[in-house]
N, C-alpha and C positions, 0 to 999 in steps of 0.2 A: 488590535491588531496592529504590526508593523511590517513597513514594504520597506524594502531594499532600495535607497536613492542614487540614483543613476544617471549621467548628465556632463555636462564638459567637462576637462582635466582643470579649468578654472575654479571649480568645485571644490578639488580637492589639493590641486595645487599650488604655489605662490610663485612668479618668476623669480629668480634670483638678479634683481636689478644694481647690477655693479659701482662703486662710489665712483666719480665723473674721473675721467681718465681712461676705463679699460671700454673696447669696443665692443664688448659682447653685448648684445641686444634679445633678447629671448623672444618679445614681444614683437618685435618688430620684422616685417616681409621681409621673405630668403628670395634674393635674383640669383635664379639658379645657374644664370651666368659667369656669377664670378667665379674666382678660385674656389676651390675645396674648403669649407668654411668650418669652425664650430661656431654657434648662434647663443650660446649661451645654456642656464641652467633651470627645470622649474621645480623646487624642493617640495615635498608631500608633507602636508598638513595636517591632512586626515585618511585614517586607513584608506587604501583600497583599494581596486585591480584594475587595470588596463584591458578592455576588451575591444578596442578599437582604434587604429593608427590609421589618421589623414592626412592629404595634402589638398587644398583648397587652390585653383590658380584662379588671380588677380591680377597676372599680366599674360597675353598668352603666350605657350612653349612651345618651340619651336627645335628641333634637335634633329639634326642630319642625319645620322648614322649612331647614335647614341642616345641612351637615355639617362638626365641625370636623374639621383630619389636624395629623398632623404635619411635619414638614419637614427635611429631613437636608440640610448643603450643608458642601461639602470647601474647608479652609482649607490655605493649603501652608505657614502658620505659626502655632502656639499664636495664644490673644487674638484668634482670630478674625483673624491677621493677613493678609499677602502679596492672594495672587489664590484667589476663590472661585468655586466651579463646585456647580452646583444636583446634588444625586445624585438626589432625588425627593420625593414627597412620599407619605405614607398615610392614606388615606381611613378616620378612620372614622363609619359609617352610623349615621344616628338606628337605634334600637332596639337597637343592638348589647346582646347580651347579654353575661356574665359569663365569660370562659374562649374566647372569639372570639378570635381571631388575625387581622388583615387586614392583608396583605402586597403589596410591590410584588416581582415575581422579575427575572428574567433580565438585574440590573443587571451594569455594568462599572466596575468601577471603581478604579483600584489608588490605590494609599497607600505611600508611604516613612516609616520612621522621623521621627518629627517631626512629620507634618503633622495635621491632625486635621479628625472630624466637630465639627459645632455643631448642636444639633439645638433645636428650637423649637416653639412650636402655637401654631394659628392656631384663633378661631371665628369664624368668618365673619358677619357681621350681620344681622339679619334674622329671629332666633328666640331660641329657649332651649334652652339643653344643660346637660346634667349627667353624671360618668361622668368616670372614670379609668383611665389606661392606662398599659405602660412599654411601652416601647421597645428594640428590639435589630435586631443583624444579623448576617447568616449571609457569614461572610466566608473563603476562600480562601487559603492563603498563597502567596506569589506570589517564584516564586526569583528574583527579580531579587537580585544582588550587592551590600554595603551599598556597595562600592568606587564605585559608579555613582552614588549622592548622594552629594551635596555638605551633607546636613545629619548622614551619619552622621564621625563624626571619630575614629579609634581612639587612643585615652587613649595616653599616652607613658611 
């Protein structure tokens, strides 16, 4: 009997760690007080479906009037190439405290190897914000065959 694997997105994705000189750091904490920014992307290496996106507070968040959020976007090719599809936004409310995890559940976004998740954060104008979060997703293995993906090519 076989059971579907479920786990942290690092079981199914690998961070696209750019060559020196590029400031994107997909594994780094996100300073939600900094200007809006793209933090990099994670490349799918095992077919999967994202079931939940989440952001965990590692430095208290204080938002006076607006809440920062992390946005996840699916791209069909690395480097934010090809078609894009919004996955969802994870809102980090004001006065969030250390260790709290905010999540969006019941997602059903499928990936095949070679496709990517891009991670960004947005600070809505109109208030002051402070704090840091780390982002993750809960994924489930997809039994899709590699043969059904044009991005999967068997090595000679």
